[in-house]
matplotlib code that plots the C-alpha trace (Angstrom):
import matplotlib.pyplot as plt

x = [-38.3, -38.6, -37.0, -40.7, -41.3, -37.9, -39.0, -42.5, -40.4, -37.9, -40.5, -42.9, -40.0, -39.3, -36.7, -39.1, -40.3, -37.6, -34.2, -34.2, -30.7, -28.0, -24.4, -23.7, -24.7, -28.4, -28.5, -32.0, -33.1, -31.5, -32.6, -36.2, -37.8, -38.4, -37.4, -39.4, -37.3, -40.2, -41.9, -38.8, -37.7, -41.1, -40.4, -38.8, -41.8, -41.8, -39.8, -41.4, -40.3, -36.7, -37.1, -38.2, -36.0, -33.4, -34.5, -34.5, -30.6, -30.4, -32.3, -29.3, -26.8, -28.9, -27.5, -23.8, -24.4, -22.8, -19.5, -18.9, -19.7, -17.4, -14.3, -14.2, -13.4, -10.7, -8.7, -6.1, -8.0, -11.1, -11.8, -14.9, -16.0, -19.5, -20.9, -17.8, -19.3, -20.2, -18.8, -22.0, -20.8, -18.2, -17.4, -16.6, -14.7, -12.4, -12.0, -10.8, -7.6, -7.2, -8.0, -11.2, -11.6, -13.7, -15.9, -17.0, -20.3, -22.6, -21.2, -18.5, -20.8, -23.5, -21.2, -20.2, -24.1, -25.7, -22.7, -23.4, -27.3, -26.9, -24.7, -27.3, -29.9, -27.6, -27.1, -31.0, -31.3, -28.3, -29.3, -32.2, -30.9, -32.0, -35.3, -37.1, -36.3, -37.5, -35.4, -33.8, -33.0, -29.0, -28.9, -30.8, -28.3, -25.2, -26.7, -27.2, -23.2, -22.4, -24.0, -22.4, -18.9, -19.9, -20.9, -18.1, -15.5, -17.3, -16.3, -12.9, -11.6, -12.9, -11.9, -9.2, -9.8, -13.2, -15.1, -17.1, -18.6, -16.6, -17.1, -15.6, -17.2, -15.3, -12.2, -12.4, -12.9, -16.0, -18.1, -20.9, -24.1, -26.6, -27.8, -26.2, -28.8, -29.0, -26.1, -24.6, -22.5, -20.3, -18.9, -17.6, -14.2, -11.9, -10.5, -6.9, -5.5, -7.2, -5.6, -7.6, -10.8, -10.2, -9.6, -13.3, -14.6, -12.6, -14.6, -18.0, -17.5, -16.0, -19.3, -21.0, -19.6, -20.4, -24.2, -24.4, -25.5, -23.3, -26.5, -29.5, -33.5, -33.1, -30.7, -30.0, -29.3, -25.9, -24.3, -21.2, -19.1, -19.7, -18.9, -15.5, -14.4, -15.0, -13.3, -10.5, -10.5, -10.4, -7.5, -5.6, -6.1, -5.1, -1.6, -0.9, -0.4, 0.7, 1.8, 1.1, -2.3, -1.8, -2.1, -5.5, -6.5, -5.1, -7.0, -10.3, -10.0, -8.8, -11.8, -14.2, -12.0, -12.1, -15.8, -17.1, -19.9, -18.4, -16.6, -16.0, -19.0, -18.7, -17.3, -19.5, -22.9, -21.3, -22.6, -26.0, -28.8, -28.8, -25.6, -26.9, -27.0, -24.8, -22.2, -19.7, -21.4, -20.4, -22.2, -24.3, -26.5, -29.6, -31.7, -35.2, -36.9, -40.5, -40.6, -40.2, -37.4, -37.4, -34.5, -35.8, -34.9, -32.6, -31.3, -34.8, -35.5, -34.7, -32.7, -29.5, -28.5, -24.9, -25.8, -27.5, -24.2, -22.4, -23.9, -22.9, -24.2, -26.6, -26.4, -28.2, -27.0, -29.8, -28.6, -27.9, -29.7, -28.2, -26.8, -24.6, -21.3, -19.5, -16.7, -15.0, -11.9, -8.7, -6.4, -4.2, -6.6, -7.7, -3.9, -3.6, -5.6, -3.6, -4.3, -7.1, -8.2, -12.1, -12.9, -11.6, -15.2, -16.8, -15.3, -15.4, -17.9, -15.9, -19.2, -18.2, -17.5, -21.1, -23.1, -22.9, -21.6, -18.1, -17.9, -15.3, -11.9, -13.5, -11.3, -13.9, -14.4, -17.4, -17.7, -19.7, -20.1, -23.1, -24.8, -28.3, -30.3, -33.0, -34.6, -34.2, -35.6, -38.9, -39.7, -38.4, -41.1, -41.0, -39.6, -36.4, -33.3, -32.7, -33.6, -32.0, -32.3, -28.8, -27.1, -23.9, -21.6, -19.9, -17.7, -17.0, -15.6, -12.6, -11.9, -11.7, -9.1, -6.7, -7.0, -5.9, -3.2, -1.9, -2.3, -0.7, 2.4, 2.5, 2.3, 4.8, 6.2, 3.8, 3.8, 1.8, -1.9, -1.3, 0.1, -3.0, -5.5, -3.9, -3.7, -7.6, -8.6, -6.3, -8.1, -11.4, -10.3, -8.5, -10.4, -7.7, -4.4, -2.0, -1.7, -0.5, 2.0, 4.6, 3.4, 4.6, 7.9, 6.5, 8.0, 7.4, 4.2, 2.8, 3.3, 1.4, -1.3, -1.9, -2.0, -4.6, -6.4, -6.5, -8.3, -10.1, -12.0, -11.6, -14.6, -15.9, -14.9, -11.8, -8.8, -8.0, -8.7, -5.9, -3.8, -3.7, -3.3, -0.3, 1.7, 1.2, -1.1, 1.4, 3.3, 0.2, -0.9, 2.3, 2.6, -1.2, 0.5, 3.4, 0.9, -2.0, -3.2, -2.2, -5.5, -6.6, -5.8, -3.1, -3.7, -2.1, -1.9, -0.3, 0.7, 0.0, -3.2, -4.8, -4.9, -8.1, -10.6, -11.4, -14.5, -17.1, -16.9, -20.2, -20.3, -17.5, -19.1, -22.8, -20.7, -19.3, -15.9, -13.4, -11.2, -12.0, -11.6, -10.0, -9.4, -8.2, -4.2, -3.3, -6.6]
y = [8.8, 7.3, 9.1, 10.1, 11.7, 13.6, 14.9, 16.0, 17.8, 19.4, 21.1, 22.2, 24.5, 26.9, 29.4, 32.4, 31.2, 28.7, 30.0, 33.8, 34.9, 32.4, 34.0, 35.6, 32.9, 33.8, 37.2, 36.7, 35.4, 38.3, 40.9, 40.1, 38.8, 40.7, 40.0, 37.4, 36.3, 36.6, 33.8, 31.4, 32.6, 30.7, 27.9, 24.9, 24.2, 20.2, 17.3, 17.2, 20.6, 20.1, 17.0, 18.8, 21.9, 18.9, 17.3, 20.8, 20.6, 16.8, 17.7, 20.2, 17.1, 16.4, 19.7, 18.0, 16.2, 19.4, 19.3, 15.8, 16.6, 19.8, 18.4, 14.8, 16.9, 19.1, 15.5, 14.3, 11.0, 12.7, 14.7, 16.8, 16.2, 17.2, 18.3, 18.1, 21.0, 23.3, 24.5, 23.2, 23.7, 26.2, 26.3, 22.7, 22.5, 25.6, 23.7, 20.7, 22.5, 24.5, 27.8, 28.6, 32.0, 34.4, 35.4, 31.8, 31.2, 27.7, 24.6, 27.0, 29.4, 26.6, 25.1, 28.3, 29.0, 25.7, 24.9, 27.9, 28.1, 24.5, 25.8, 28.1, 25.3, 23.6, 26.7, 27.5, 24.3, 24.6, 28.2, 27.1, 24.0, 24.7, 26.1, 23.2, 19.8, 16.3, 12.6, 12.3, 15.9, 15.8, 13.4, 15.6, 18.2, 15.8, 15.3, 18.7, 19.5, 16.8, 18.2, 21.6, 20.5, 17.9, 21.2, 23.1, 20.9, 20.6, 24.6, 24.3, 21.7, 23.8, 27.1, 27.3, 29.6, 30.4, 33.0, 31.8, 33.7, 32.5, 32.4, 31.2, 28.4, 26.2, 28.5, 27.1, 28.7, 27.3, 28.0, 30.2, 28.2, 30.7, 31.8, 34.8, 37.6, 40.0, 42.8, 40.4, 39.0, 42.1, 41.5, 37.6, 37.3, 34.5, 32.5, 33.2, 29.7, 26.4, 24.6, 26.7, 25.9, 22.5, 22.7, 24.7, 21.6, 18.9, 20.5, 20.3, 16.5, 15.9, 17.3, 15.2, 12.3, 12.5, 12.1, 9.9, 6.1, 3.6, 2.5, 4.1, 3.1, 5.2, 4.6, 8.4, 9.3, 10.1, 7.4, 7.4, 5.6, 8.5, 11.0, 9.1, 8.7, 12.2, 13.4, 11.0, 12.1, 15.9, 15.4, 13.5, 16.9, 18.8, 16.9, 18.5, 21.6, 20.0, 16.5, 16.1, 15.3, 12.0, 10.5, 11.9, 10.7, 7.2, 6.6, 7.9, 5.7, 2.8, 3.1, 2.9, 0.1, -2.0, -1.1, -4.2, -2.2, -2.1, -4.4, -4.6, -5.4, -7.4, -5.1, -6.3, -5.2, -2.2, 0.7, -1.0, 0.0, -3.4, -2.2, 1.1, 1.6, -1.9, -3.0, -0.9, 2.2, 4.6, 7.7, 7.7, 10.7, 9.3, 10.2, 9.5, 9.7, 10.0, 13.6, 15.2, 18.0, 21.1, 23.2, 26.7, 25.0, 21.7, 21.7, 21.4, 18.0, 15.1, 13.0, 13.3, 14.6, 13.1, 9.9, 11.4, 13.7, 10.8, 8.6, 8.2, 10.6, 8.8, 5.7, 2.7, 0.1, -2.4, -1.7, 1.7, 4.7, 7.6, 11.0, 13.9, 12.3, 14.4, 12.6, 10.7, 8.0, 9.1, 6.4, 6.8, 5.8, 2.9, 1.8, 2.0, -0.8, -4.1, -7.0, -9.1, -6.1, -6.1, -2.8, -1.6, -2.6, -1.6, 2.0, 2.2, 1.5, 1.0, 1.0, -0.1, 2.9, 2.4, 2.6, 6.4, 9.8, 10.9, 13.5, 16.2, 15.2, 11.7, 8.8, 5.6, 5.6, 6.9, 6.8, 3.9, 3.9, 6.7, 5.9, 5.9, 2.9, 2.1, 0.3, 3.6, 5.6, 3.2, 4.5, 8.0, 10.6, 13.4, 14.1, 16.1, 14.0, 15.3, 12.9, 9.5, 7.7, 6.7, 7.3, 8.6, 6.7, 9.7, 7.7, 4.1, 1.5, 0.8, 4.7, 4.3, 1.4, 3.4, 6.8, 4.5, 2.9, 6.6, 7.7, 5.2, 5.4, 9.5, 9.6, 6.5, 5.0, 2.2, -1.0, -3.4, -1.8, -0.1, -3.3, -5.2, -2.3, -2.1, -5.6, -5.8, -3.5, -5.4, -8.8, -7.6, -6.2, -9.0, -11.7, -13.3, -12.8, -12.7, -9.0, -8.3, -5.4, -5.4, -5.4, -4.4, -3.6, -0.8, -1.2, 2.5, 2.0, 5.3, 5.6, 2.3, 3.7, 6.7, 4.3, 2.1, 5.2, 6.2, 3.2, 2.3, 5.7, 6.9, 8.8, 9.4, 12.7, 12.7, 12.4, 16.1, 16.7, 13.9, 15.0, 18.3, 17.6, 15.0, 17.8, 15.7, 17.8, 19.4, 16.1, 14.5, 16.9, 16.9, 13.3, 13.6, 16.4, 14.3, 11.3, 12.7, 12.5, 15.8, 16.6, 17.1, 20.4, 20.8, 21.0, 24.2, 23.7, 26.1, 25.6, 28.0, 28.8, 25.7, 24.2, 25.6, 27.4, 31.2, 32.6, 33.7, 37.2, 37.7, 36.4, 39.0, 41.5, 40.7, 40.8, 43.8, 41.9, 42.3, 43.6, 42.6, 38.8, 39.2, 36.7, 33.2, 34.0, 34.1, 34.7]
z = [7.0, 3.6, 0.6, -0.4, 2.8, 2.4, -1.2, 0.3, 3.2, 1.2, -0.5, 2.1, 3.5, 1.0, 1.4, 1.7, 5.1, 6.3, 5.2, 6.2, 4.2, 2.9, 2.3, -1.0, -4.1, -4.7, -6.1, -7.4, -4.0, -1.9, -4.6, -4.8, -1.2, 1.3, 5.1, 6.4, 9.5, 12.3, 10.4, 10.5, 13.9, 15.4, 13.6, 15.7, 18.2, 17.9, 16.8, 13.7, 12.5, 13.6, 11.0, 8.3, 8.8, 8.6, 5.7, 3.9, 4.7, 3.2, 0.0, -1.0, -1.2, -4.5, -6.0, -5.3, -9.1, -10.3, -7.9, -9.5, -13.4, -13.1, -11.1, -13.0, -16.1, -14.4, -14.0, -16.4, -16.6, -18.1, -21.1, -21.1, -24.2, -25.3, -28.7, -31.4, -33.1, -30.6, -27.3, -25.7, -21.9, -22.6, -18.8, -18.5, -21.7, -20.4, -16.8, -19.2, -20.5, -17.2, -18.7, -16.5, -15.6, -13.2, -15.6, -16.0, -14.2, -14.8, -13.1, -10.8, -9.9, -9.1, -7.0, -5.3, -4.5, -3.8, -1.1, 0.6, 0.4, 1.6, 4.5, 5.1, 5.9, 7.9, 10.1, 10.3, 12.2, 14.4, 15.0, 16.6, 18.3, 22.1, 21.2, 21.6, 24.0, 22.8, 23.2, 19.9, 19.4, 19.7, 16.8, 14.8, 15.4, 14.8, 11.6, 10.7, 11.8, 9.6, 6.8, 7.4, 7.2, 3.7, 2.3, 3.5, 2.7, -1.2, -1.0, 0.4, -2.3, -5.1, -3.8, -1.3, 1.6, 1.5, 3.1, 6.8, 9.7, 12.7, 16.3, 19.6, 21.4, 24.3, 23.5, 20.0, 16.8, 15.2, 12.2, 13.5, 14.4, 12.4, 9.2, 7.3, 6.8, 4.5, 4.6, 7.1, 3.9, 3.8, 7.6, 6.6, 5.4, 4.3, 6.7, 6.4, 5.0, 3.6, 6.9, 8.9, 7.2, 7.5, 11.2, 11.4, 9.4, 12.0, 14.5, 13.3, 12.7, 15.9, 17.6, 15.3, 15.9, 19.6, 19.0, 15.8, 15.9, 14.2, 12.2, 11.2, 10.5, 7.1, 4.2, 3.7, 7.2, 8.5, 10.5, 13.1, 10.7, 7.6, 10.2, 10.9, 7.5, 6.5, 9.4, 8.4, 4.7, 6.0, 8.4, 5.4, 3.3, 6.2, 6.2, 3.1, 5.3, 8.5, 8.6, 12.3, 10.9, 8.8, 12.4, 13.5, 9.9, 10.7, 14.1, 12.2, 9.4, 11.4, 13.6, 10.4, 9.4, 12.9, 13.0, 11.1, 9.6, 6.6, 3.4, 0.1, -2.2, -5.5, -7.9, -10.8, -9.7, -7.3, -9.4, -10.7, -9.1, -7.0, -6.0, -3.9, 0.0, 0.0, 2.0, 1.0, 1.3, 3.7, 2.6, -0.3, -1.5, -2.6, -5.9, -7.0, -10.6, -9.1, -9.9, -13.2, -13.9, -15.9, -17.3, -15.4, -12.2, -12.4, -9.1, -7.8, -9.4, -6.8, -9.7, -10.8, -14.5, -14.2, -15.7, -19.0, -19.5, -19.3, -21.9, -25.6, -28.3, -30.1, -28.7, -29.6, -27.0, -25.5, -21.8, -21.8, -23.0, -25.5, -23.6, -24.2, -24.5, -21.7, -19.3, -21.6, -19.9, -21.7, -22.9, -20.4, -18.0, -19.7, -20.0, -16.2, -15.5, -15.4, -17.3, -15.5, -13.4, -13.4, -12.5, -16.2, -17.6, -14.5, -15.2, -18.7, -21.8, -25.0, -27.7, -31.2, -33.5, -35.2, -32.3, -31.4, -32.5, -31.3, -28.8, -29.0, -28.9, -28.9, -27.3, -27.6, -24.0, -21.9, -18.1, -17.0, -13.3, -13.8, -17.2, -17.7, -18.3, -20.4, -16.7, -15.4, -18.3, -17.8, -14.7, -14.7, -14.1, -17.1, -20.4, -19.7, -19.0, -15.7, -13.1, -13.1, -9.9, -10.1, -6.3, -5.8, -3.8, -2.2, 0.5, -0.4, 2.0, -0.9, -0.2, 3.3, 3.0, 0.8, 2.5, 5.8, 4.0, 2.8, 6.3, 7.8, 5.4, 5.8, 9.5, 10.5, 7.5, 8.5, 6.1, 8.2, 7.9, 4.8, 2.5, 4.0, 3.2, -0.3, -0.8, 0.2, -2.7, -5.1, -4.3, -4.7, -8.0, -9.6, -7.7, -6.0, -4.4, -7.4, -7.7, -4.2, -3.6, -4.6, -8.3, -12.0, -10.4, -8.3, -4.6, -3.5, -1.0, -1.0, -5.2, -5.4, -3.1, -5.3, -8.3, -7.0, -6.2, -9.7, -11.0, -7.8, -7.8, -11.5, -12.7, -9.1, -8.9, -6.6, -9.0, -9.5, -6.0, -5.3, -8.1, -6.1, -2.5, -3.2, -4.9, -8.5, -10.5, -12.5, -13.5, -14.1, -16.5, -18.5, -18.9, -20.3, -22.9, -24.1, -24.7, -26.2, -29.9, -31.7, -32.3, -28.7, -27.0, -24.2, -20.7, -19.1, -15.6, -13.5, -10.2, -7.1, -9.4, -10.9, -7.6, -6.6, -9.3, -9.3, -7.3, -10.1, -10.3, -10.1, -6.8, -5.6, -6.8, -5.3, -1.8, -2.4, -1.8, -4.9, -2.8, 0.6, -0.4, -3.7, -6.3, -6.0, -6.7, -10.2, -11.8]

ax = plt.figure().add_subplot(projection="3d")
ax.plot(x, y, z, "-o")
ax.set_aspect("equal")
plt.show()
């Protein structure tokens, strides 16, 4: 299916007809709609109907720009910024200082409710997976399992031990293969630990891998390599709690590397329009600007407004257009790039002082990987700047190489493959092998890999989660505080609290779960 067909199908399947009820997170939906389960239960009578329902789940990937926007500013390397005179995005600006509270809504609540709604869409497909037989059905079901795993992993990274409906299948605990209807959310509980949540995600991905093809006809569709890479990543996160999982991560990530399906792309065009869905793309979220967007339902757009957030305020450049001045790289991040590293100019835009209006806590730097261009603007539908067509590279091959390198060292202290993988990434960054490991006196291989992830993936929404899972968050924020300009605010990261975000209080109240789930620790 082409992207325009994806857009068409996602709009055809309205929530009132298609999805029955989703777990907490859509209070207006729960309160305002009458039950229509009989209509949705009569669906899934043909291959086309399965495909349409699957497209409905894919469509929710486009809402994950909120996740990236939110967590990018939580890292030590990015300052949220925004209007210098007003706290125009107060939740983001509190997250920037690790001062978020359960009363914060906006982006944190969006992450919660969009990802649970997305799981509900995947569950709708899975609930009726055996209703109608046709050739290719198993692949559709496999894609639904991947999508559910992806959305659940996003929730787990943000909120930790999350509430899920669980059942046992074939002697293994699994996420329940059906929607949560009104009233049932009161019986859903937290799993018990974030490690157990990871185990549930792993089971979904293992099942998905069995029936996914190596290649797909359409760029947006999930491949076997994408599922293996995501499974390897989940194992890597799981290894924080159970170091035996690192070997599982090695096996999955090496399978992706050894498949020969991916390679490192030209760094200079990697984040350009011409670089989308290229040789380095393992999994990419697709956006299109052919439909206008509005503030009354920005998640309804098929486009991406992350670029508008990142662009300098009142910018007068020839290539990029003006934006809202969020997601400012710090001086510390700029300094982390070695001389000759081509990635610095790909990652950071440093306009002259007179070319833009300064943001809050202005650093003089802007996140360049996702920016709105004048060329984008000329083809974009609608007047509100909410629907740029910049795809998000959710899993890149460089990330796979660095995850595999880390897992190799963590699992058995192996250096052979780990050094090879690390040096592949560095050779691309410098254009040759003159900066191979060890470099700049860094002889600790694991620390070198962590340092490489910092600069390779800067501004892509991975840094904060990397700091948390490796136990380095507290030290990283302390280092930032020690070297920041005096006029910038302190980041008050608290261990055993700020590793996850608070569950929005309104969501706990809607589910009658203030006591049963409880708030995340120390909020």
